[in-house]
N, C-alpha and C positions, 0 to 999 in steps of 0.2 A: 577231569579230562578237558583239554583245551578245545575251544570251538572257534570258528571264524576262518579267515583266510590266512595263509602263511605270510610271513613278513616280506617275502619276495614276490608275492602275487600282484595282480593288476590293481587290487584295491588297497594296497599298502601305501603309506605316505611317501611322497617324494618331494624334494626341495627344488629341483631344477627342471623337472619335466612334469607333464600332465599324463596320468594314466588313461590311455585311450580305451574306452569301452564300447564305442559305437562303430560297428564294422562298416557301415555305410560311409562314415567319416574317414575311416582308414582307407577304403577304396578310393575316395575322392582325393585324399592326400597322395596316393600312389599314382594318380594320373587318370583315373576313370573319367569318362565323359559324363557319367551319371552323377551330376553334382548340383544341378539347378533345382530340380524337384525330385526327391528320392522316394516318393510313395510308389507302391506297387512292386510286384516281383518281376524281374527282367525275363522276358521271353526271347528277346533278340537285342543286340547292341553292336554297333559298328562305328568306328571312326575312320574307316576306309584305309587302315594301315595295310591290309592285305589285298587291296584292289577293289574293283567293282564287279568282278565276274559273277558274283551271286545275285546281282541286281539285274532286273529286266529294264529295258529302256524303250521309250517311244519318242520319236521326234517328228515334227511337222515343219516343213520349210527348208529350202536350200541353205546348207551351212549349219543347220541345227545339229547339235551333238551333245552327248553325255560322255564325259571322259574322266579318267583317273588323273589327278593333278597334285603337284606339290606347291602350287602357287599360293594358296591361302588356307593352310590347315587350321583347324580349331583345336583339336587334341592330337598330338603326335605330328607326323610329318606329311600327311596327305589328306586330301578331301575329294569330293566329287564335284566336278565342274559341269554346270548346266549352261550351255551356250545356245542362244536362240538365233534363228535366221534373220533375214533382213526385211521381212514384210510383216504387216500387222497380223496378229493372232498366230504367228509362228510360235512353237513352244518346244521345250525340252523337258522330259519327264523321266524320273527314276522311281522304281517301285520294287518292293521286296515281298515275295509270296511266302507265307508261313503256315504251318499246320494249325488247324483250329484248336484253340485252347479251351479250358473249361469256361462255362458261362459265368462271367463276372464283369466288373468294370475294367475296360481295356483302354490303354492309352498309347499314343504315339507322340514322342518328343523329337523335335528336329532343331538343330542349330543351323541357321541359314544366314549367309552374308548376302543381303538383298541389293540388287542393282536398281537405282532410281528409274532407269529407262525401261525396266520390265514393268509393264503396267499392272501385272498381277502375279502374285506368288500363292500357290495352292498347297495345302496339306490335307491329306485325306486318309481315312481308315475305313476300308470296306470289309464287311463281314458277309461271306457267302455261306448260307446255312439253309438246308432243306429246300432248295430251289428258289430262295429269295436272296437278293442282294440288298444289304443295309449299308447305306453310305453316309458316314459322318465326314463333313468337309468344311474347311474355312478358307477364306481368300483374303489376302492383304494387298491393298492398292497403295503403292508408294506415293503416287502423285497427289492423292487426297488424304493420305495417312488414315485410311479407313480399313477396319477389319470387319469381315462379313461372314455370316453363318449361312450355310446352305440349308434351306427349309424342307420340311417333309412334303410340302406341296410343290416344290420346285422354286427356283429363284433364290436370291440372297437378301438377307436383312443385315443392316449395319449394327454392330455392337458398340455401345458407348460406355465409358468415354473413349475418345480417340487415344491411341497408345503413344503418340508423339515419338515415333522411332527415328533415330538417326540412321540414314541409309548411305552414309559416306563409305567410301571404299575401305574394306577391311573390318567393318563393324558387324559382328555376328549378333543375331537375336535368337532367343529361344521361344519356340512355339511348342505347346503341349496340349493336345486335344484328347479328352477322355469321354468315352461313351459307355453306356450300360448295356451289355449284351443280353441281359435278362429282360429288362423292361423295354429295350429298343428306343431309348431316349438318350439325348446328349446329357453330359454331366457338367463339364466345365472346360474352359479354355484358359490356359496360362500363356501370357505373352509378356516376357520379361517380368516386370514387377506387377503387371495387371492380372487380375483373376476375374474372369467373366463367368457368372453363374448361368449355365445353359440347361438347368434341370427341367425347365418348362417346355423344352423343345423336343418334339419327336424327331426320329431319324428318317430321312428319305429312304424309301424302299421300292423295289420293282422285282418282277419275276426274272429269274436267271437260270441258265442251263449249266452254270459252272458247279463243280463239286465244292464241298465244304472247305473253306480256306479263309485265311486272314491276309489282307493285302494293305500295306502301308505305302503311301506314295507322296512324293514332293515334285512339283513341276512349276516352271516359270513360263510366262507368256509375254510377248512384246508387242508394243504398238509403235516401235521406233523403226527407222529405216537402216539401222546398222546392227550387226551382230553384237550382242552384249553377253557378259558373263555374270552369273550368280554362282554361289558356292554352297554346297551342302557339306557341313563339317562333321556332323554327328547325328545318328538316328538311334533311338531307343524305343522298343515296343514292350509294354508292360501289361500284366493282368493282375487281378486281385487288388485294384486301386481302392483307396479309401475315399 
């Protein structure tokens, strides 16, 4: 009796093509935004093709706004525009509220086109569980090319080496923050080609009256005197990270 794959199956020899066996690679080739770091099971993913109605927004300052935009897409034809007002510390924030998943390593990945005149770009992942808010958060400062982690005791600590990001118009960068929902510790930060080991850092926590949920957010803050745009091109939230 014959054994093995049929001669027309995916494992058969081919002279002009490669038999694709990795479904993650197949999805990436078909245009998925999940192509920079593919670890974890996807809980939520958006490239804003369907708008931003499912996103909650917060703005501070006259002229600050979060809008759906075709100006600078990362994948597909649309993105989320984050426009700050004209005074220092004005900001524009977009966040997605998700049902709480199983306790595991949870990640949020965001593709962001950073504006040099925004003095800070933030990415956060908040876990609300049993009356406690656990906040994993990083901040990137374009003026000093510094990436900083929000500490369990409050305040930020710079992570080294500096990432040496280009913040010219139209340049997207990928941030992926991973935290451990079981141990309540940070795990790692991926920033383009840099991988920062955060396993020694606890997550900031405080009492909360919110119900159990998961909230991923991106926001930009300005110290400039003119309204400026940054763009959010893609957001992926994962669990069961390795």
